[in-house]
N, C-alpha and C positions, 0 to 999 in steps of 0.2 A: 223175650225181646232178646235180640243180638246186640253189643256194644263191642264197639271196634276202638283201638289204639290211634292217635294222630298218624301211625307209622302204616301202619293197616291200613286206613282210609286216603291216604295219600298212592299207596299202592295198587289201591283198588283203583282209585280214579284214572290213574295213571294207562293200568290194563284196560281200563272199560271204556276210556276217551277215543278212541277209534271206531266202535261199533258202530252201526247203522240201525240198530235193532231198536225199534220205540222201548220197547221195555225194558232193554238196558238204558236208554237215558235217561228212561222214569228211573229209573235206581240210582244211577248215578248224581240226579239234580236231587235227589232225597239225601242223598250222602253227603253229596255237599253245603245242604241248607242246614242238617243237623249239628248242633251243637254238642262241644264237648263240653260237661258238665263236672264243676269241682263236686265233689260230693266232703263233708265235714263229720267227724267222727268220734268227737272229743262230743261230751252232753253240753257242757256250756256253750261251745260253736253253734251244736244242734240248735241250740232253746235261742238262741242269737239270728240265724237264719228263719228258722220256724216264725218268729214276730216281728222280723221281717219281711217274708211272706205275707203277713197275715195285713199288714202295713200297708203293704204295695198290693193286695189283693191276688198273688201272685201262686200257682199251682206249685207244690213240692213232690218231689219223690220222693219216699225214703223205704227203708227197709225195718222192717216192724215186727216182733213179736207178739204171737197173739197167746194169748193166755186158754184163752176157751179154746182154742184148735190145737195147742201146743204146737205151734208150726212160724216157721220165719217166711213171710212173704213181702215181694215189691207192692208197694202200693202210691198212686199219683193220686193226690188228695189235695179237696181244697178250704180253704181252714176259714171256720165260721165264727170263732171264738178263741182265744188265744189265753193260756194261763200255763205259770211256770211247768205245773207236775202235769197239765193234761190241755187237750186242745180238740177242739168239737169241732169236725170235718166231713165232708160233702169225699166219701170217698169212691173215687171210676172205679176201680177194681168191680166192689160190692155193690154199685148204683144204689147206695144206700148212706142213709150218715151213719156217723162212727164215734166215740170218744177214742181217742188215743192216748195213752200216758205216753207221757216224753218220756220217762226212763226208760221203755222198752224200744225208744226209737235210734235204730243202732248206725245208722246212716242217711244221710238228709243230703239233697239238693234243691238248689231255687230253678224252677224252670220256665221257660219265656213263653208262660202261655197265662194269659187271666183265669181267674179262677170263674167258674163254673156252679150254680146252685140250681138245682130244679125248683121250677117257677113255684112260688107259695111257701118255697122250703125256710122253718123257723128254727133254731138249736131247741127249741123247747119239744119240737115235736119228736126228739127222743125219748123222755120222760113221760111224756103226754100218752102217745102213742105205745108204747111197748109195754 
């Protein structure tokens, strides 16, 4: 995923706005619609943001350290159950449910997308199916 600063987006819009090519216009429309997300880094702010996302049923983008793979990855998640120390969520990157420890989330931002869960999915599936 590519991210641009506000100034870079404005420059791109100005450069591309004169083009008549359909694909360029499509990309320009996408740039115009894209939100600038505010990321939180502080653990307390991350907890507040996760709770808010759960209450509002919104997706969250997180930067997460996985102990199992020993890597940091960006994830888009839909939170099903929220706890202070962990969340149960559907991970859109893995297309599967996951338990995320909140102390391993380094950055988070609230997305303007409604949470999505597979039909019939329940957090209990994590415990019973694995």
